CHARMM-style PDB file with segment names, atoms N, HN, CA, C and O in Angstrom:
ATOM      1  N   UNK     1       2.474  -3.246  33.101  1.00  0.00      PROA
ATOM      2  CA  UNK     1       3.603  -4.022  33.550  1.00  0.00      PROA
ATOM      3  C   UNK     1       4.848  -3.476  32.847  1.00  0.00      PROA
ATOM      4  O   UNK     1       4.835  -3.258  31.635  1.00  0.00      PROA
ATOM      5  N   UNK     2       5.899  -3.262  33.592  1.00  0.00      PROA
ATOM      6  HN  UNK     2       5.909  -3.439  34.577  1.00  0.00      PROA
ATOM      7  CA  UNK     2       7.120  -2.724  33.008  1.00  0.00      PROA
ATOM      8  C   UNK     2       7.855  -3.810  32.214  1.00  0.00      PROA
ATOM      9  O   UNK     2       7.584  -5.002  32.365  1.00  0.00      PROA
ATOM     10  N   UNK     3       8.764  -3.382  31.390  1.00  0.00      PROA
ATOM     11  HN  UNK     3       8.984  -2.414  31.268  1.00  0.00      PROA
ATOM     12  CA  UNK     3       9.540  -4.318  30.579  1.00  0.00      PROA
ATOM     13  C   UNK     3      10.378  -5.235  31.460  1.00  0.00      PROA
ATOM     14  O   UNK     3      10.511  -6.426  31.182  1.00  0.00      PROA
ATOM     15  N   UNK     4      10.942  -4.670  32.528  1.00  0.00      PROA
ATOM     16  HN  UNK     4      10.834  -3.702  32.754  1.00  0.00      PROA
ATOM     17  CA  UNK     4      11.755  -5.474  33.434  1.00  0.00      PROA
ATOM     18  C   UNK     4      10.916  -6.538  34.135  1.00  0.00      PROA
ATOM     19  O   UNK     4      11.345  -7.684  34.263  1.00  0.00      PROA
ATOM     20  N   UNK     5       9.722  -6.161  34.587  1.00  0.00      PROA
ATOM     21  HN  UNK     5       9.373  -5.230  34.483  1.00  0.00      PROA
ATOM     22  CA  UNK     5       8.842  -7.117  35.256  1.00  0.00      PROA
ATOM     23  C   UNK     5       8.393  -8.204  34.277  1.00  0.00      PROA
ATOM     24  O   UNK     5       8.306  -9.377  34.638  1.00  0.00      PROA
ATOM     25  N   UNK     6       8.114  -7.808  33.054  1.00  0.00      PROA
ATOM     26  HN  UNK     6       8.184  -6.855  32.760  1.00  0.00      PROA
ATOM     27  CA  UNK     6       7.708  -8.780  32.041  1.00  0.00      PROA
ATOM     28  C   UNK     6       8.844  -9.753  31.731  1.00  0.00      PROA
ATOM     29  O   UNK     6       8.621 -10.957  31.606  1.00  0.00      PROA
ATOM     30  N   UNK     7      10.039  -9.235  31.609  1.00  0.00      PROA
ATOM     31  HN  UNK     7      10.221  -8.256  31.710  1.00  0.00      PROA
ATOM     32  CA  UNK     7      11.196 -10.092  31.358  1.00  0.00      PROA
ATOM     33  C   UNK     7      11.430 -11.053  32.519  1.00  0.00      PROA
ATOM     34  O   UNK     7      11.784 -12.212  32.301  1.00  0.00      PROA
ATOM     35  N   UNK     8      11.236 -10.585  33.742  1.00  0.00      PROA
ATOM     36  HN  UNK     8      10.948  -9.643  33.919  1.00  0.00      PROA
ATOM     37  CA  UNK     8      11.379 -11.448  34.919  1.00  0.00      PROA
ATOM     38  C   UNK     8      10.350 -12.572  34.892  1.00  0.00      PROA
ATOM     39  O   UNK     8      10.672 -13.724  35.185  1.00  0.00      PROA
ATOM     40  N   UNK     9       9.120 -12.236  34.541  1.00  0.00      PROA
ATOM     41  HN  UNK     9       8.859 -11.300  34.303  1.00  0.00      PROA
ATOM     42  CA  UNK     9       8.067 -13.247  34.457  1.00  0.00      PROA
ATOM     43  C   UNK     9       8.383 -14.287  33.382  1.00  0.00      PROA
ATOM     44  O   UNK     9       8.188 -15.483  33.596  1.00  0.00      PROA
ATOM     45  N   UNK    10       8.865 -13.837  32.244  1.00  0.00      PROA
ATOM     46  HN  UNK    10       9.024 -12.865  32.070  1.00  0.00      PROA
ATOM     47  CA  UNK    10       9.164 -14.757  31.143  1.00  0.00      PROA
ATOM     48  C   UNK    10      10.325 -15.674  31.506  1.00  0.00      PROA
ATOM     49  O   UNK    10      10.277 -16.872  31.227  1.00  0.00      PROA
ATOM     50  N   UNK    11      11.358 -15.130  32.120  1.00  0.00      PROA
ATOM     51  HN  UNK    11      11.397 -14.157  32.347  1.00  0.00      PROA
ATOM     52  CA  UNK    11      12.512 -15.970  32.473  1.00  0.00      PROA
ATOM     53  C   UNK    11      12.184 -16.968  33.572  1.00  0.00      PROA
ATOM     54  O   UNK    11      12.886 -17.968  33.723  1.00  0.00      PROA
ATOM     55  N   UNK    12      11.125 -16.716  34.345  1.00  0.00      PROA
ATOM     56  HN  UNK    12      10.554 -15.904  34.222  1.00  0.00      PROA
ATOM     57  CA  UNK    12      10.719 -17.651  35.398  1.00  0.00      PROA
ATOM     58  C   UNK    12       9.926 -18.839  34.844  1.00  0.00      PROA
ATOM     59  O   UNK    12       9.710 -19.823  35.552  1.00  0.00      PROA
ATOM     60  N   UNK    13       9.498 -18.752  33.600  1.00  0.00      PROA
ATOM     61  HN  UNK    13       9.673 -17.952  33.026  1.00  0.00      PROA
ATOM     62  CA  UNK    13       8.713 -19.827  32.990  1.00  0.00      PROA
ATOM     63  C   UNK    13       9.601 -21.010  32.613  1.00  0.00      PROA
ATOM     64  O   UNK    13      10.796 -20.845  32.370  1.00  0.00      PROA
ATOM     65  N   UNK    14       9.010 -22.203  32.566  1.00  0.00      PROA
ATOM     66  HN  UNK    14       8.039 -22.337  32.764  1.00  0.00      PROA
ATOM     67  CA  UNK    14       9.753 -23.364  32.068  1.00  0.00      PROA
ATOM     68  C   UNK    14      10.048 -23.189  30.568  1.00  0.00      PROA
ATOM     69  O   UNK    14       9.344 -22.442  29.889  1.00  0.00      PROA
ATOM     70  N   UNK    15      11.073 -23.864  30.051  1.00  0.00      PROA
ATOM     71  HN  UNK    15      11.645 -24.471  30.603  1.00  0.00      PROA
ATOM     72  CA  UNK    15      11.483 -23.679  28.647  1.00  0.00      PROA
ATOM     73  C   UNK    15      10.365 -23.875  27.618  1.00  0.00      PROA
ATOM     74  O   UNK    15      10.307 -23.148  26.626  1.00  0.00      PROA
ATOM     75  N   UNK    16       9.484 -24.845  27.844  1.00  0.00      PROA
ATOM     76  HN  UNK    16       9.532 -25.435  28.650  1.00  0.00      PROA
ATOM     77  CA  UNK    16       8.421 -25.069  26.856  1.00  0.00      PROA
ATOM     78  C   UNK    16       7.436 -23.901  26.809  1.00  0.00      PROA
ATOM     79  O   UNK    16       6.909 -23.579  25.745  1.00  0.00      PROA
ATOM     80  N   UNK    17       7.183 -23.264  27.961  1.00  0.00      PROA
ATOM     81  HN  UNK    17       7.610 -23.526  28.826  1.00  0.00      PROA
ATOM     82  CA  UNK    17       6.290 -22.106  27.971  1.00  0.00      PROA
ATOM     83  C   UNK    17       6.989 -20.872  27.395  1.00  0.00      PROA
ATOM     84  O   UNK    17       6.345 -20.030  26.768  1.00  0.00      PROA
ATOM     85  N   UNK    18       8.301 -20.764  27.605  1.00  0.00      PROA
ATOM     86  HN  UNK    18       8.824 -21.448  28.114  1.00  0.00      PROA
ATOM     87  CA  UNK    18       9.053 -19.669  26.984  1.00  0.00      PROA
ATOM     88  C   UNK    18       8.980 -19.777  25.467  1.00  0.00      PROA
ATOM     89  O   UNK    18       8.917 -18.764  24.770  1.00  0.00      PROA
ATOM     90  N   UNK    19       8.990 -20.995  24.962  1.00  0.00      PROA
ATOM     91  HN  UNK    19       9.042 -21.817  25.528  1.00  0.00      PROA
ATOM     92  CA  UNK    19       8.865 -21.201  23.521  1.00  0.00      PROA
ATOM     93  C   UNK    19       7.495 -20.732  23.032  1.00  0.00      PROA
ATOM     94  O   UNK    19       7.384 -20.160  21.948  1.00  0.00      PROA
ATOM     95  N   UNK    20       6.461 -20.972  23.823  1.00  0.00      PROA
ATOM     96  HN  UNK    20       6.551 -21.438  24.703  1.00  0.00      PROA
ATOM     97  CA  UNK    20       5.122 -20.498  23.463  1.00  0.00      PROA
ATOM     98  C   UNK    20       5.072 -18.976  23.439  1.00  0.00      PROA
ATOM     99  O   UNK    20       4.436 -18.387  22.564  1.00  0.00      PROA
ATOM    100  N   UNK    21       5.741 -18.338  24.395  1.00  0.00      PROA
ATOM    101  HN  UNK    21       6.258 -18.816  25.105  1.00  0.00      PROA
ATOM    102  CA  UNK    21       5.803 -16.872  24.419  1.00  0.00      PROA
ATOM    103  C   UNK    21       6.506 -16.367  23.164  1.00  0.00      PROA
ATOM    104  O   UNK    21       6.057 -15.404  22.541  1.00  0.00      PROA
ATOM    105  N   UNK    22       7.596 -17.008  22.796  1.00  0.00      PROA
ATOM    106  HN  UNK    22       7.961 -17.790  23.302  1.00  0.00      PROA
ATOM    107  CA  UNK    22       8.331 -16.617  21.594  1.00  0.00      PROA
ATOM    108  C   UNK    22       7.458 -16.772  20.351  1.00  0.00      PROA
ATOM    109  O   UNK    22       7.454 -15.900  19.483  1.00  0.00      PROA
ATOM    110  N   UNK    23       6.724 -17.873  20.264  1.00  0.00      PROA
ATOM    111  HN  UNK    23       6.728 -18.582  20.969  1.00  0.00      PROA
ATOM    112  CA  UNK    23       5.825 -18.097  19.131  1.00  0.00      PROA
ATOM    113  C   UNK    23       4.719 -17.045  19.078  1.00  0.00      PROA
ATOM    114  O   UNK    23       4.354 -16.569  18.003  1.00  0.00      PROA
ATOM    115  N   UNK    24       4.193 -16.688  20.245  1.00  0.00      PROA
ATOM    116  HN  UNK    24       4.489 -17.074  21.118  1.00  0.00      PROA
ATOM    117  CA  UNK    24       3.115 -15.702  20.284  1.00  0.00      PROA
ATOM    118  C   UNK    24       3.616 -14.320  19.861  1.00  0.00      PROA
ATOM    119  O   UNK    24       2.914 -13.590  19.162  1.00  0.00      PROA
ATOM    120  N   UNK    25       4.806 -13.972  20.278  1.00  0.00      PROA
ATOM    121  HN  UNK    25       5.376 -14.565  20.846  1.00  0.00      PROA
ATOM    122  CA  UNK    25       5.390 -12.685  19.874  1.00  0.00      PROA
ATOM    123  C   UNK    25       5.586 -12.663  18.358  1.00  0.00      PROA
ATOM    124  O   UNK    25       5.309 -11.655  17.709  1.00  0.00      PROA
ATOM    125  N   UNK    26       6.058 -13.761  17.802  1.00  0.00      PROA
ATOM    126  HN  UNK    26       6.283 -14.580  18.329  1.00  0.00      PROA
ATOM    127  CA  UNK    26       6.220 -13.848  16.345  1.00  0.00      PROA
ATOM    128  C   UNK    26       4.870 -13.704  15.650  1.00  0.00      PROA
ATOM    129  O   UNK    26       4.766 -13.033  14.623  1.00  0.00      PROA
ATOM    130  N   UNK    27       3.840 -14.331  16.205  1.00  0.00      PROA
ATOM    131  HN  UNK    27       3.925 -14.876  17.040  1.00  0.00      PROA
ATOM    132  CA  UNK    27       2.486 -14.223  15.645  1.00  0.00      PROA
ATOM    133  C   UNK    27       2.009 -12.778  15.663  1.00  0.00      PROA
ATOM    134  O   UNK    27       1.454 -12.297  14.675  1.00  0.00      PROA
ATOM    135  N   UNK    28       2.221 -12.077  16.784  1.00  0.00      PROA
ATOM    136  HN  UNK    28       2.671 -12.468  17.586  1.00  0.00      PROA
ATOM    137  CA  UNK    28       1.793 -10.687  16.886  1.00  0.00      PROA
ATOM    138  C   UNK    28       2.508  -9.805  15.873  1.00  0.00      PROA
ATOM    139  O   UNK    28       1.907  -8.893  15.304  1.00  0.00      PROA
ATOM    140  N   UNK    29       3.774 -10.071  15.652  1.00  0.00      PROA
ATOM    141  HN  UNK    29       4.262 -10.811  16.114  1.00  0.00      PROA
ATOM    142  CA  UNK    29       4.511  -9.267  14.664  1.00  0.00      PROA
ATOM    143  C   UNK    29       3.983  -9.496  13.258  1.00  0.00      PROA
ATOM    144  O   UNK    29       3.821  -8.536  12.504  1.00  0.00      PROA
ATOM    145  N   UNK    30       3.712 -10.736  12.887  1.00  0.00      PROA
ATOM    146  HN  UNK    30       3.844 -11.516  13.499  1.00  0.00      PROA
ATOM    147  CA  UNK    30       3.192 -10.992  11.543  1.00  0.00      PROA
ATOM    148  C   UNK    30       1.773 -10.469  11.401  1.00  0.00      PROA
ATOM    149  O   UNK    30       1.391  -9.995  10.331  1.00  0.00      PROA
ATOM    150  N   UNK    31       0.989 -10.549  12.469  1.00  0.00      PROA
ATOM    151  HN  UNK    31       1.299 -10.933  13.338  1.00  0.00      PROA
ATOM    152  CA  UNK    31      -0.376 -10.037  12.440  1.00  0.00      PROA
ATOM    153  C   UNK    31      -0.366  -8.532  12.195  1.00  0.00      PROA
ATOM    154  O   UNK    31      -1.140  -8.030  11.381  1.00  0.00      PROA
ATOM    155  N   UNK    32       0.494  -7.825  12.884  1.00  0.00      PROA
ATOM    156  HN  UNK    32       1.123  -8.233  13.546  1.00  0.00      PROA
ATOM    157  CA  UNK    32       0.600  -6.378  12.712  1.00  0.00      PROA
ATOM    158  C   UNK    32       1.070  -6.046  11.306  1.00  0.00      PROA
ATOM    159  O   UNK    32       0.562  -5.112  10.685  1.00  0.00      PROA
ATOM    160  N   UNK    33       2.028  -6.796  10.803  1.00  0.00      PROA
ATOM    161  HN  UNK    33       2.440  -7.554  11.307  1.00  0.00      PROA
ATOM    162  CA  UNK    33       2.545  -6.558   9.457  1.00  0.00      PROA
ATOM    163  C   UNK    33       1.475  -6.840   8.406  1.00  0.00      PROA
ATOM    164  O   UNK    33       1.368  -6.110   7.421  1.00  0.00      PROA
ATOM    165  N   UNK    34       0.694  -7.877   8.604  1.00  0.00      PROA
ATOM    166  HN  UNK    34       0.781  -8.470   9.405  1.00  0.00      PROA
ATOM    167  CA  UNK    34      -0.360  -8.240   7.671  1.00  0.00      PROA
ATOM    168  C   UNK    34      -1.456  -7.176   7.628  1.00  0.00      PROA
ATOM    169  O   UNK    34      -1.967  -6.860   6.553  1.00  0.00      PROA
ATOM    170  N   UNK    35      -1.821  -6.625   8.780  1.00  0.00      PROA
ATOM    171  HN  UNK    35      -1.406  -6.882   9.653  1.00  0.00      PROA
ATOM    172  CA  UNK    35      -2.886  -5.618   8.823  1.00  0.00      PROA
ATOM    173  C   UNK    35      -2.487  -4.368   8.054  1.00  0.00      PROA
ATOM    174  O   UNK    35      -3.334  -3.761   7.399  1.00  0.00      PROA
ATOM    175  N   UNK    36      -1.233  -3.970   8.114  1.00  0.00      PROA
ATOM    176  HN  UNK    36      -0.545  -4.463   8.646  1.00  0.00      PROA
ATOM    177  CA  UNK    36      -0.813  -2.787   7.378  1.00  0.00      PROA
ATOM    178  C   UNK    36      -0.798  -3.052   5.876  1.00  0.00      PROA
ATOM    179  O   UNK    36      -1.031  -2.130   5.094  1.00  0.00      PROA
ATOM    180  N   UNK    37      -0.531  -4.277   5.456  1.00  0.00      PROA
ATOM    181  HN  UNK    37      -0.342  -5.026   6.091  1.00  0.00      PROA
ATOM    182  CA  UNK    37      -0.541  -4.609   4.038  1.00  0.00      PROA
ATOM    183  C   UNK    37      -1.945  -4.494   3.449  1.00  0.00      PROA
ATOM    184  O   UNK    37      -2.091  -4.071   2.302  1.00  0.00      PROA
ATOM    185  N   UNK    38      -2.964  -4.855   4.196  1.00  0.00      PROA
ATOM    186  HN  UNK    38      -2.845  -5.199   5.128  1.00  0.00      PROA
ATOM    187  CA  UNK    38      -4.324  -4.849   3.672  1.00  0.00      PROA
ATOM    188  C   UNK    38      -4.808  -3.453   3.320  1.00  0.00      PROA
ATOM    189  O   UNK    38      -5.658  -3.306   2.441  1.00  0.00      PROA
ATOM    190  N   UNK    39      -4.294  -2.426   3.978  1.00  0.00      PROA
ATOM    191  HN  UNK    39      -3.603  -2.545   4.692  1.00  0.00      PROA
ATOM    192  CA  UNK    39      -4.748  -1.067   3.706  1.00  0.00      PROA
ATOM    193  C   UNK    39      -4.100  -0.479   2.457  1.00  0.00      PROA
ATOM    194  O   UNK    39      -4.489   0.611   2.039  1.00  0.00      PROA
ATOM    195  N   UNK    40      -3.137  -1.147   1.849  1.00  0.00      PROA
ATOM    196  HN  UNK    40      -2.821  -2.033   2.189  1.00  0.00      PROA
ATOM    197  CA  UNK    40      -2.416  -0.612   0.710  1.00  0.00      PROA
ATOM    198  C   UNK    40      -2.988  -1.099  -0.627  1.00  0.00      PROA
ATOM    199  O   UNK    40      -2.233  -1.354  -1.565  1.00  0.00      PROA
ATOM    200  N   UNK    41      -4.288  -1.225  -0.716  1.00  0.00      PROA
ATOM    201  HN  UNK    41      -4.902  -1.017   0.046  1.00  0.00      PROA
ATOM    202  CA  UNK    41      -4.903  -1.689  -1.961  1.00  0.00      PROA
ATOM    203  C   UNK    41      -4.946  -0.551  -2.975  1.00  0.00      PROA
ATOM    204  O   UNK    41      -5.105   0.621  -2.630  1.00  0.00      PROA
ATOM    205  N   UNK    42      -4.803  -0.931  -4.198  1.00  0.00      PROA
ATOM    206  HN  UNK    42      -4.674  -1.882  -4.478  1.00  0.00      PROA
ATOM    207  CA  UNK    42      -4.818   0.029  -5.281  1.00  0.00      PROA
ATOM    208  C   UNK    42      -6.261   0.296  -5.708  1.00  0.00      PROA
ATOM    209  O   UNK    42      -7.072  -0.628  -5.770  1.00  0.00      PROA
ATOM    210  N   UNK    43      -6.577   1.539  -5.999  1.00  0.00      PROA
ATOM    211  HN  UNK    43      -5.918   2.289  -5.949  1.00  0.00      PROA
ATOM    212  CA  UNK    43      -7.919   1.895  -6.439  1.00  0.00      PROA
ATOM    213  C   UNK    43      -8.251   1.159  -7.727  1.00  0.00      PROA
ATOM    214  O   UNK    43      -7.458   1.153  -8.668  1.00  0.00      PROA
ATOM    215  N   UNK    44      -9.414   0.546  -7.766  1.00  0.00      PROA
ATOM    216  HN  UNK    44     -10.059   0.551  -7.001  1.00  0.00      PROA
ATOM    217  CA  UNK    44      -9.875  -0.161  -8.950  1.00  0.00      PROA
ATOM    218  C   UNK    44      -9.320  -1.569  -9.084  1.00  0.00      PROA
ATOM    219  O   UNK    44      -9.371  -2.150 -10.168  1.00  0.00      PROA
ATOM    220  N   UNK    45      -8.792  -2.128  -8.002  1.00  0.00      PROA
ATOM    221  HN  UNK    45      -8.750  -1.656  -7.122  1.00  0.00      PROA
ATOM    222  CA  UNK    45      -8.179  -3.460  -8.074  1.00  0.00      PROA
ATOM    223  C   UNK    45      -9.181  -4.556  -8.450  1.00  0.00      PROA
ATOM    224  O   UNK    45      -8.773  -5.608  -8.941  1.00  0.00      PROA
ATOM    225  N   UNK    46     -10.473  -4.337  -8.231  1.00  0.00      PROA
ATOM    226  HN  UNK    46     -10.805  -3.482  -7.832  1.00  0.00      PROA
ATOM    227  CA  UNK    46     -11.471  -5.360  -8.541  1.00  0.00      PROA
ATOM    228  C   UNK    46     -12.303  -4.985  -9.767  1.00  0.00      PROA
ATOM    229  O   UNK    46     -13.347  -5.590 -10.014  1.00  0.00      PROA
ATOM    230  N   UNK    47     -11.856  -4.006 -10.525  1.00  0.00      PROA
ATOM    231  HN  UNK    47     -11.009  -3.515 -10.324  1.00  0.00      PROA
ATOM    232  CA  UNK    47     -12.593  -3.571 -11.698  1.00  0.00      PROA
ATOM    233  C   UNK    47     -12.758  -4.735 -12.678  1.00  0.00      PROA
ATOM    234  O   UNK    47     -11.791  -5.411 -13.028  1.00  0.00      PROA
ATOM    235  N   UNK    48     -13.976  -4.950 -13.105  1.00  0.00      PROA
ATOM    236  HN  UNK    48     -14.762  -4.401 -12.821  1.00  0.00      PROA
ATOM    237  CA  UNK    48     -14.264  -6.006 -14.052  1.00  0.00      PROA
ATOM    238  C   UNK    48     -14.486  -7.372 -13.423  1.00  0.00      PROA
ATOM    239  O   UNK    48     -14.771  -8.336 -14.134  1.00  0.00      PROA
ATOM    240  N   UNK    49     -14.362  -7.476 -12.104  1.00  0.00      PROA
ATOM    241  HN  UNK    49     -14.131  -6.693 -11.527  1.00  0.00      PROA
ATOM    242  CA  UNK    49     -14.532  -8.768 -11.435  1.00  0.00      PROA
ATOM    243  C   UNK    49     -15.923  -8.936 -10.837  1.00  0.00      PROA
ATOM    244  O   UNK    49     -16.301 -10.045 -10.459  1.00  0.00      PROA
ATOM    245  N   UNK    50     -16.684  -7.859 -10.745  1.00  0.00      PROA
ATOM    246  HN  UNK    50     -16.377  -6.958 -11.052  1.00  0.00      PROA
ATOM    247  CA  UNK    50     -18.029  -7.917 -10.183  1.00  0.00      PROA
ATOM    248  C   UNK    50     -18.995  -7.482 -11.286  1.00  0.00      PROA
ATOM    249  O   UNK    50     -18.778  -6.471 -11.954  1.00  0.00      PROA
ATOM    250  N   UNK    51     -20.043  -8.247 -11.463  1.00  0.00      PROA
ATOM    251  HN  UNK    51     -20.219  -9.068 -10.920  1.00  0.00      PROA
ATOM    252  CA  UNK    51     -21.032  -7.921 -12.498  1.00  0.00      PROA
ATOM    253  C   UNK    51     -22.418  -7.958 -11.885  1.00  0.00      PROA
ATOM    254  O   UNK    51     -22.792  -8.923 -11.218  1.00  0.00      PROA
ATOM    255  N   UNK    52     -23.176  -6.895 -12.117  1.00  0.00      PROA
ATOM    256  HN  UNK    52     -22.872  -6.111 -12.659  1.00  0.00      PROA
ATOM    257  CA  UNK    52     -24.562  -6.836 -11.667  1.00  0.00      PROA
ATOM    258  C   UNK    52     -25.463  -7.089 -12.861  1.00  0.00      PROA
ATOM    259  O   UNK    52     -25.155  -6.675 -13.979  1.00  0.00      PROA
ATOM    260  N   UNK    53     -26.558  -7.758 -12.628  1.00  0.00      PROA
ATOM    261  HN  UNK    53     -26.807  -8.094 -11.719  1.00  0.00      PROA
ATOM    262  CA  UNK    53     -27.480  -8.016 -13.730  1.00  0.00      PROA
ATOM    263  C   UNK    53     -28.136  -6.708 -14.159  1.00  0.00      PROA
ATOM    264  O   UNK    53     -28.188  -5.749 -13.389  1.00  0.00      PROA
ATOM    265  N   UNK    54     -28.629  -6.677 -15.373  1.00  0.00      PROA
ATOM    266  HN  UNK    54     -28.587  -7.457 -15.998  1.00  0.00      PROA
ATOM    267  CA  UNK    54     -29.225  -5.461 -15.919  1.00  0.00      PROA
ATOM    268  C   UNK    54     -30.457  -5.018 -15.135  1.00  0.00      PROA
ATOM    269  O   UNK    54     -30.754  -3.825 -15.075  1.00  0.00      PROA
ATOM    270  N   UNK    55     -31.179  -5.968 -14.534  1.00  0.00      PROA
ATOM    271  HN  UNK    55     -30.938  -6.938 -14.583  1.00  0.00      PROA
ATOM    272  CA  UNK    55     -32.387  -5.618 -13.791  1.00  0.00      PROA
ATOM    273  C   UNK    55     -32.129  -5.527 -12.278  1.00  0.00      PROA
ATOM    274  O   UNK    55     -33.046  -5.730 -11.482  1.00  0.00      PROA
ATOM    275  N   UNK    56     -30.930  -5.233 -11.894  1.00  0.00      PROA
ATOM    276  HN  UNK    56     -30.185  -5.068 -12.540  1.00  0.00      PROA
ATOM    277  CA  UNK    56     -30.562  -5.188 -10.484  1.00  0.00      PROA
ATOM    278  C   UNK    56     -31.436  -4.216  -9.682  1.00  0.00      PROA
ATOM    279  O   UNK    56     -31.861  -4.538  -8.573  1.00  0.00      PROA
ATOM    280  N   UNK    57     -31.700  -3.046 -10.231  1.00  0.00      PROA
ATOM    281  HN  UNK    57     -31.355  -2.785 -11.132  1.00  0.00      PROA
ATOM    282  CA  UNK    57     -32.444  -2.029  -9.484  1.00  0.00      PROA
ATOM    283  C   UNK    57     -33.932  -1.981  -9.823  1.00  0.00      PROA
ATOM    284  O   UNK    57     -34.609  -1.028  -9.440  1.00  0.00      PROA
ATOM    285  N   UNK    58     -34.455  -2.974 -10.527  1.00  0.00      PROA
ATOM    286  HN  UNK    58     -33.905  -3.749 -10.839  1.00  0.00      PROA
ATOM    287  CA  UNK    58     -35.894  -2.994 -10.827  1.00  0.00      PROA
ATOM    288  C   UNK    58     -36.659  -3.556  -9.624  1.00  0.00      PROA
ATOM    289  O   UNK    58     -36.075  -4.166  -8.729  1.00  0.00      PROA
ATOM    290  N   UNK    59     -37.954  -3.341  -9.625  1.00  0.00      PROA
ATOM    291  HN  UNK    59     -38.428  -2.845 -10.352  1.00  0.00      PROA
ATOM    292  CA  UNK    59     -38.786  -3.787  -8.505  1.00  0.00      PROA
ATOM    293  C   UNK    59     -38.809  -5.306  -8.406  1.00  0.00      PROA
ATOM    294  O   UNK    59     -38.749  -6.014  -9.412  1.00  0.00      PROA
ATOM    295  N   UNK    60     -38.898  -5.786  -7.178  1.00  0.00      PROA
ATOM    296  HN  UNK    60     -38.948  -5.211  -6.361  1.00  0.00      PROA
ATOM    297  CA  UNK    60     -38.995  -7.223  -6.947  1.00  0.00      PROA
ATOM    298  C   UNK    60     -40.450  -7.660  -7.007  1.00  0.00      PROA
ATOM    299  O   UNK    60     -41.339  -6.935  -6.560  1.00  0.00      PROA
ATOM    300  N   UNK    61     -40.691  -8.822  -7.547  1.00  0.00      PROA
ATOM    301  HN  UNK    61     -39.969  -9.412  -7.910  1.00  0.00      PROA
ATOM    302  CA  UNK    61     -42.045  -9.358  -7.630  1.00  0.00      PROA
ATOM    303  C   UNK    61     -42.232 -10.329  -6.471  1.00  0.00      PROA
ATOM    304  O   UNK    61     -41.401 -11.208  -6.239  1.00  0.00      PROA
ATOM    305  N   UNK    62     -43.328 -10.158  -5.749  1.00  0.00      PROA
ATOM    306  HN  UNK    62     -44.003  -9.444  -5.937  1.00  0.00      PROA
ATOM    307  CA  UNK    62     -43.594 -11.026  -4.588  1.00  0.00      PROA
ATOM    308  C   UNK    62     -43.909 -12.420  -4.964  1.00  0.00      PROA
ATOM    309  OT1 UNK    62     -44.152 -13.255  -4.093  1.00  0.00      PROA
TER     310      UNK     62
END
């Protein structure tokens, strides 16, 4: 769908539905911004927060 056709469809909506479109666009922008933030983690950010028991790799007893 072209931008012009999309704009025509949006302007044909009643005001309350146009508000929903505006809210959804805002949601999509924050969602996209949030996803890019998650990939910027620093190496070793969880160091010291996870602990394995000393017998973690020993055989399990049935």
